[in-house]
N, CA, C and O atoms as a Tinker XYZ file with bonds, in Angstrom:
   288  protein
     1  N    -14.525000   -8.048000    2.520000    73     2
     2  CA   -15.909000   -8.439000    2.501000    64     1     3
     3  C    -16.717000   -7.440000    3.316000    63     2     4     5
     4  O    -16.281000   -6.967000    4.366000    81     3
     5  N    -17.880000   -7.138000    2.816000    73     3     6
     6  CA   -18.805000   -6.263000    3.526000    64     5     7
     7  C    -20.119000   -7.013000    3.657000    63     6     8     9
     8  O    -20.753000   -7.359000    2.661000    81     7
     9  N    -20.517000   -7.257000    4.890000    73     7    10
    10  CA   -21.761000   -7.981000    5.164000    64     9    11
    11  C    -21.850000   -9.287000    4.378000    63    10    12    13
    12  O    -22.897000   -9.623000    3.825000    81    11
    13  N    -20.736000  -10.014000    4.337000    73    11    14
    14  CA   -20.690000  -11.308000    3.666000    64    13    15
    15  C    -20.517000  -11.248000    2.167000    63    14    16    17
    16  O    -20.435000  -12.290000    1.517000    81    15
    17  N    -20.460000  -10.060000    1.599000    73    15    18
    18  CA   -20.298000   -9.898000    0.157000    64    17    19
    19  C    -18.886000   -9.417000   -0.162000    63    18    20    21
    20  O    -18.367000   -8.513000    0.492000    81    19
    21  N    -18.276000  -10.024000   -1.166000    73    19    22
    22  CA   -16.931000   -9.653000   -1.578000    64    21    23
    23  C    -16.941000   -8.256000   -2.192000    63    22    24    25
    24  O    -17.791000   -7.941000   -3.025000    81    23
    25  N    -15.991000   -7.424000   -1.774000    73    23    26
    26  CA   -15.837000   -6.079000   -2.326000    64    25    27
    27  C    -14.635000   -6.114000   -3.261000    63    26    28    29
    28  O    -13.545000   -6.527000   -2.863000    81    27
    29  N    -14.829000   -5.692000   -4.472000    73    27    30
    30  CA   -13.742000   -5.703000   -5.447000    64    29    31
    31  C    -13.054000   -4.356000   -5.535000    63    30    32    33
    32  O    -13.701000   -3.311000   -5.455000    81    31
    33  N    -11.746000   -4.383000   -5.700000    73    31    34
    34  CA   -10.957000   -3.203000   -6.033000    64    33    35
    35  C    -11.210000   -1.996000   -5.151000    63    34    36    37
    36  O    -11.505000   -0.909000   -5.649000    81    35
    37  N    -11.100000   -2.178000   -3.861000    73    35    38
    38  CA   -11.176000   -1.046000   -2.943000    64    37    39
    39  C     -9.771000   -0.481000   -2.853000    63    38    40    41
    40  O     -8.860000   -1.170000   -2.395000    81    39
    41  N     -9.580000    0.744000   -3.276000    73    39    42
    42  CA    -8.244000    1.338000   -3.302000    64    41    43
    43  C     -8.216000    2.626000   -2.494000    63    42    44    45
    44  O     -9.156000    3.420000   -2.524000    81    43
    45  N     -7.120000    2.814000   -1.772000    73    43    46
    46  CA    -6.882000    4.048000   -1.020000    64    45    47
    47  C     -5.445000    4.476000   -1.273000    63    46    48    49
    48  O     -4.623000    3.686000   -1.737000    81    47
    49  N     -5.152000    5.725000   -0.966000    73    47    50
    50  CA    -3.764000    6.167000   -1.060000    64    49    51
    51  C     -2.994000    5.605000    0.135000    63    50    52    53
    52  O     -3.564000    5.409000    1.209000    81    51
    53  N     -1.714000    5.351000   -0.053000    73    51    54
    54  CA    -0.872000    4.736000    0.974000    64    53    55
    55  C     -0.287000    5.808000    1.893000    63    54    56    57
    56  O      0.929000    5.945000    2.027000    81    55
    57  N     -1.198000    6.570000    2.527000    73    55    58
    58  CA    -0.787000    7.631000    3.448000    64    57    59
    59  C     -1.898000    7.832000    4.478000    63    58    60    61
    60  O     -2.920000    7.147000    4.428000    81    59
    61  N     -1.705000    8.754000    5.398000    73    59    62
    62  CA    -2.688000    8.962000    6.458000    64    61    63
    63  C     -4.059000    9.367000    5.914000    63    62    64    65
    64  O     -5.082000    9.004000    6.495000    81    63
    65  N     -4.091000   10.103000    4.821000    73    63    66
    66  CA    -5.376000   10.486000    4.216000    64    65    67
    67  C     -6.142000    9.232000    3.801000    63    66    68    69
    68  O     -7.320000    9.082000    4.126000    81    67
    69  N     -5.473000    8.340000    3.090000    73    67    70
    70  CA    -6.109000    7.099000    2.653000    64    69    71
    71  C     -6.477000    6.193000    3.811000    63    70    72    73
    72  O     -7.548000    5.585000    3.818000    81    71
    73  N     -5.585000    6.102000    4.796000    73    71    74
    74  CA    -5.851000    5.239000    5.950000    64    73    75
    75  C     -7.031000    5.756000    6.761000    63    74    76    77
    76  O     -7.841000    4.968000    7.249000    81    75
    77  N     -7.134000    7.058000    6.907000    73    75    78
    78  CA    -8.274000    7.628000    7.628000    64    77    79
    79  C     -9.573000    7.441000    6.848000    63    78    80    81
    80  O    -10.632000    7.254000    7.447000    81    79
    81  N     -9.500000    7.488000    5.524000    73    79    82
    82  CA   -10.671000    7.186000    4.692000    64    81    83
    83  C    -11.106000    5.745000    4.946000    63    82    84    85
    84  O    -12.294000    5.469000    5.118000    81    83
    85  N    -10.144000    4.835000    4.968000    73    83    86
    86  CA   -10.434000    3.432000    5.245000    64    85    87
    87  C    -11.071000    3.273000    6.618000    63    86    88    89
    88  O    -12.065000    2.562000    6.766000    81    87
    89  N    -10.502000    3.932000    7.621000    73    87    90
    90  CA   -11.030000    3.840000    8.981000    64    89    91
    91  C    -12.482000    4.313000    9.039000    63    90    92    93
    92  O    -13.320000    3.684000    9.686000    81    91
    93  N    -12.771000    5.413000    8.365000    73    91    94
    94  CA   -14.147000    5.915000    8.314000    64    93    95
    95  C    -15.089000    4.926000    7.650000    63    94    96    97
    96  O    -16.206000    4.715000    8.122000    81    95
    97  N    -14.644000    4.321000    6.558000    73    95    98
    98  CA   -15.476000    3.334000    5.867000    64    97    99
    99  C    -15.680000    2.088000    6.720000    63    98   100   101
   100  O    -16.767000    1.510000    6.725000    81    99
   101  N    -14.643000    1.671000    7.440000    73    99   102
   102  CA   -14.756000    0.477000    8.280000    64   101   103
   103  C    -15.740000    0.674000    9.422000    63   102   104   105
   104  O    -16.377000   -0.281000    9.867000    81   103
   105  N    -15.865000    1.896000    9.895000    73   103   106
   106  CA   -16.802000    2.175000   10.984000    64   105   107
   107  C    -18.253000    1.999000   10.542000    63   106   108   109
   108  O    -19.145000    1.881000   11.383000    81   107
   109  N    -18.495000    1.980000    9.237000    73   107   110
   110  CA   -19.844000    1.804000    8.695000    64   109   111
   111  C    -20.232000    0.329000    8.579000    63   110   112   113
   112  O    -21.372000    0.006000    8.242000    81   111
   113  N    -19.280000   -0.560000    8.859000    73   111   114
   114  CA   -19.476000   -1.989000    8.636000    64   113   115
   115  C    -19.329000   -2.743000    9.955000    63   114   116   117
   116  O    -18.427000   -2.456000   10.743000    81   115
   117  N    -20.213000   -3.703000   10.191000    73   115   118
   118  CA   -20.054000   -4.549000   11.370000    64   117   119
   119  C    -19.149000   -5.727000   11.026000    63   118   120   121
   120  O    -19.323000   -6.375000    9.994000    81   119
   121  N    -18.201000   -5.992000   11.882000    73   119   122
   122  CA   -17.249000   -7.093000   11.726000    64   121   123
   123  C    -16.568000   -7.091000   10.354000    63   122   124   125
   124  O    -16.702000   -8.059000    9.606000    81   123
   125  N    -15.849000   -6.032000   10.013000    73   123   126
   126  CA   -15.174000   -6.009000    8.709000    64   125   127
   127  C    -14.078000   -7.063000    8.632000    63   126   128   129
   128  O    -13.430000   -7.372000    9.632000    81   127
   129  N    -13.878000   -7.606000    7.450000    73   127   130
   130  CA   -12.788000   -8.533000    7.189000    64   129   131
   131  C    -11.809000   -7.813000    6.281000    63   130   132   133
   132  O    -12.119000   -7.531000    5.123000    81   131
   133  N    -10.634000   -7.517000    6.802000    73   131   134
   134  CA    -9.629000   -6.769000    6.055000    64   133   135
   135  C     -8.596000   -7.752000    5.534000    63   134   136   137
   136  O     -7.944000   -8.451000    6.310000    81   135
   137  N     -8.451000   -7.801000    4.225000    73   135   138
   138  CA    -7.504000   -8.708000    3.585000    64   137   139
   139  C     -6.723000   -7.901000    2.560000    63   138   140   141
   140  O     -7.305000   -7.203000    1.729000    81   139
   141  N     -5.388000   -8.003000    2.627000    73   139   142
   142  CA    -4.566000   -7.294000    1.652000    64   141   143
   143  C     -3.299000   -8.081000    1.368000    63   142   144   145
   144  O     -2.916000   -8.967000    2.131000    81   143
   145  N     -2.658000   -7.744000    0.263000    73   143   146
   146  CA    -1.429000   -8.421000   -0.138000    64   145   147
   147  C     -0.235000   -7.865000    0.619000    63   146   148   149
   148  O     -0.153000   -6.665000    0.882000    81   147
   149  N      0.686000   -8.753000    0.967000    73   147   150
   150  CA     1.955000   -8.351000    1.564000    64   149   151
   151  C      2.849000   -7.843000    0.435000    63   150   152   153
   152  O      3.341000   -8.625000   -0.379000    81   151
   153  N      3.050000   -6.548000    0.396000    73   151   154
   154  CA     3.845000   -5.953000   -0.687000    64   153   155
   155  C      5.070000   -5.233000   -0.141000    63   154   156   157
   156  O      5.498000   -4.217000   -0.690000    81   155
   157  N      5.626000   -5.759000    0.933000    73   155   158
   158  CA     6.845000   -5.191000    1.498000    64   157   159
   159  C      6.626000   -3.815000    2.076000    63   158   160   161
   160  O      5.735000   -3.606000    2.899000    81   159
   161  N      7.438000   -2.883000    1.643000    73   159   162
   162  CA     7.414000   -1.532000    2.202000    64   161   163
   163  C      6.044000   -0.867000    2.055000    63   162   164   165
   164  O      5.665000   -0.055000    2.898000    81   163
   165  N      5.304000   -1.194000    1.010000    73   163   166
   166  CA     4.006000   -0.562000    0.784000    64   165   167
   167  C      2.949000   -1.054000    1.768000    63   166   168   169
   168  O      2.128000   -0.262000    2.230000    81   167
   169  N      2.952000   -2.328000    2.092000    73   167   170
   170  CA     1.932000   -2.858000    3.003000    64   169   171
   171  C      2.278000   -2.620000    4.470000    63   170   172   173
   172  O      1.386000   -2.661000    5.318000    81   171
   173  N      3.538000   -2.374000    4.789000    73   171   174
   174  CA     3.931000   -2.165000    6.194000    64   173   175
   175  C      3.270000   -0.939000    6.806000    63   174   176   177
   176  O      2.930000   -0.951000    7.989000    81   175
   177  N      3.086000    0.102000    6.036000    73   175   178
   178  CA     2.428000    1.305000    6.561000    64   177   179
   179  C      0.978000    1.012000    6.920000    63   178   180   181
   180  O      0.496000    1.440000    7.969000    81   179
   181  N      0.284000    0.287000    6.055000    73   179   182
   182  CA    -1.100000   -0.097000    6.339000    64   181   183
   183  C     -1.150000   -1.027000    7.546000    63   182   184   185
   184  O     -2.002000   -0.867000    8.420000    81   183
   185  N     -0.250000   -1.989000    7.598000    73   183   186
   186  CA    -0.200000   -2.925000    8.716000    64   185   187
   187  C     -0.010000   -2.179000   10.037000    63   186   188   189
   188  O     -0.696000   -2.473000   11.016000    81   187
   189  N      0.905000   -1.228000   10.073000    73   187   190
   190  CA     1.152000   -0.445000   11.292000    64   189   191
   191  C     -0.093000    0.349000   11.689000    63   190   192   193
   192  O     -0.426000    0.427000   12.872000    81   191
   193  N     -0.778000    0.936000   10.716000    73   191   194
   194  CA    -1.996000    1.699000   10.987000    64   193   195
   195  C     -3.085000    0.801000   11.565000    63   194   196   197
   196  O     -3.734000    1.160000   12.547000    81   195
   197  N     -3.284000   -0.358000   10.961000    73   195   198
   198  CA    -4.305000   -1.287000   11.451000    64   197   199
   199  C     -3.967000   -1.777000   12.855000    63   198   200   201
   200  O     -4.852000   -1.889000   13.704000    81   199
   201  N     -2.692000   -2.068000   13.103000    73   199   202
   202  CA    -2.260000   -2.481000   14.442000    64   201   203
   203  C     -2.512000   -1.370000   15.457000    63   202   204   205
   204  O     -2.983000   -1.634000   16.563000    81   203
   205  N     -2.202000   -0.140000   15.087000    73   203   206
   206  CA    -2.386000    0.999000   15.980000    64   205   207
   207  C     -3.859000    1.148000   16.380000    63   206   208   209
   208  O     -4.163000    1.547000   17.504000    81   207
   209  N     -4.757000    0.830000   15.466000    73   207   210
   210  CA    -6.193000    0.950000   15.730000    64   209   211
   211  C     -6.817000   -0.382000   16.165000    63   210   212   213
   212  O     -8.038000   -0.510000   16.255000    81   211
   213  N     -5.961000   -1.358000   16.430000    73   211   214
   214  CA    -6.391000   -2.680000   16.909000    64   213   215
   215  C     -7.442000   -3.318000   16.009000    63   214   216   217
   216  O     -8.426000   -3.887000   16.480000    81   215
   217  N     -7.209000   -3.209000   14.706000    73   215   218
   218  CA    -8.092000   -3.832000   13.718000    64   217   219
   219  C     -7.455000   -5.131000   13.236000    63   218   220   221
   220  O     -6.264000   -5.174000   12.928000    81   219
   221  N     -8.253000   -6.177000   13.175000    73   219   222
   222  CA    -7.755000   -7.473000   12.720000    64   221   223
   223  C     -7.727000   -7.504000   11.197000    63   222   224   225
   224  O     -8.560000   -6.892000   10.530000    81   223
   225  N     -6.749000   -8.232000   10.665000    73   223   226
   226  CA    -6.581000   -8.318000    9.218000    64   225   227
   227  C     -5.886000   -9.618000    8.850000    63   226   228   229
   228  O     -5.322000  -10.310000    9.698000    81   227
   229  N     -5.942000   -9.928000    7.571000    73   227   230
   230  CA    -5.198000  -11.037000    6.992000    64   229   231
   231  C     -4.316000  -10.443000    5.910000    63   230   232   233
   232  O     -4.793000   -9.752000    5.009000    81   231
   233  N     -3.022000  -10.723000    6.010000    73   231   234
   234  CA    -2.083000  -10.262000    4.998000    64   233   235
   235  C     -1.657000  -11.491000    4.193000    63   234   236   237
   236  O     -1.086000  -12.435000    4.739000    81   235
   237  N     -1.939000  -11.465000    2.897000    73   235   238
   238  CA    -1.690000  -12.624000    2.041000    64   237   239
   239  C     -0.437000  -12.447000    1.198000    63   238   240   241
   240  O     -0.065000  -11.336000    0.822000    81   239
   241  N      0.194000  -13.564000    0.917000    73   239   242
   242  CA     1.281000  -13.600000   -0.045000    64   241   243
   243  C      0.692000  -13.227000   -1.407000    63   242   244   245
   244  O     -0.360000  -13.754000   -1.769000    81   243
   245  N      1.329000  -12.342000   -2.172000    73   243   246
   246  CA     0.772000  -11.921000   -3.465000    64   245   247
   247  C      0.485000  -13.079000   -4.428000    63   246   248   249
   248  O     -0.503000  -13.040000   -5.161000    81   247
   249  N      1.340000  -14.105000   -4.431000    73   247   250
   250  CA     1.085000  -15.245000   -5.317000    64   249   251
   251  C     -0.155000  -16.017000   -4.882000    63   250   252   253
   252  O     -0.934000  -16.469000   -5.721000    81   251
   253  N     -0.337000  -16.169000   -3.581000    73   251   254
   254  CA    -1.530000  -16.843000   -3.067000    64   253   255
   255  C     -2.783000  -16.030000   -3.388000    63   254   256   257
   256  O     -3.811000  -16.589000   -3.771000    81   255
   257  N     -2.693000  -14.724000   -3.232000    73   255   258
   258  CA    -3.832000  -13.852000   -3.527000    64   257   259
   259  C     -4.223000  -13.955000   -4.999000    63   258   260   261
   260  O     -5.408000  -13.993000   -5.331000    81   259
   261  N     -3.235000  -14.000000   -5.867000    73   259   262
   262  CA    -3.517000  -14.102000   -7.297000    64   261   263
   263  C     -4.220000  -15.419000   -7.617000    63   262   264   265
   264  O     -5.157000  -15.450000   -8.414000    81   263
   265  N     -3.763000  -16.508000   -6.993000    73   263   266
   266  CA    -4.414000  -17.809000   -7.217000    64   265   267
   267  C     -5.849000  -17.793000   -6.710000    63   266   268   269
   268  O     -6.743000  -18.336000   -7.359000    81   267
   269  N     -6.075000  -17.169000   -5.548000    73   267   270
   270  CA    -7.427000  -17.119000   -4.977000    64   269   271
   271  C     -8.369000  -16.336000   -5.879000    63   270   272   273
   272  O     -9.494000  -16.773000   -6.122000    81   271
   273  N     -7.928000  -15.186000   -6.378000    73   271   274
   274  CA    -8.807000  -14.372000   -7.220000    64   273   275
   275  C     -8.999000  -15.004000   -8.593000    63   274   276   277
   276  O    -10.039000  -14.816000   -9.224000    81   275
   277  N     -8.009000  -15.748000   -9.055000    73   275   278
   278  CA    -8.129000  -16.418000  -10.342000    64   277   279
   279  C     -9.207000  -17.499000  -10.295000    63   278   280   281
   280  O     -9.913000  -17.721000  -11.279000    81   279
   281  N     -9.330000  -18.171000   -9.145000    73   279   282
   282  CA   -10.315000  -19.243000   -9.002000    64   281   283
   283  C    -11.716000  -18.719000   -8.755000    63   282   284   285
   284  O    -12.687000  -19.427000   -9.019000    81   283
   285  N    -11.852000  -17.481000   -8.250000    73   283   286
   286  CA   -13.176000  -16.935000   -7.896000    64   285   287
   287  C    -13.959000  -16.474000   -9.086000    63   286   288
   288  O    -15.084000  -15.996000   -8.937000    81   287
C-alpha cells in the first residue's frame, strides 16, 4: 500500500539490484506497508534484506494471499 492505496503487481528482481530499487522506492513513501508471499528460498533473501534495514513487513502464506486477492 502506498498512502492508503493498494499497489498492484510491484515486481523487483530477487537480488541486491532489485532490493536496492525497492529501498529507494520505499524512501519516497511515509509509513510503507510491505506485504509479500512466503515462497521459501525466494522470499528468504527479501526477508533478510528487510530485516537488515529494520523495515517492518508482513509475510503471507501463498494460499491466504490468493484468497485475499480473490476477494478484493
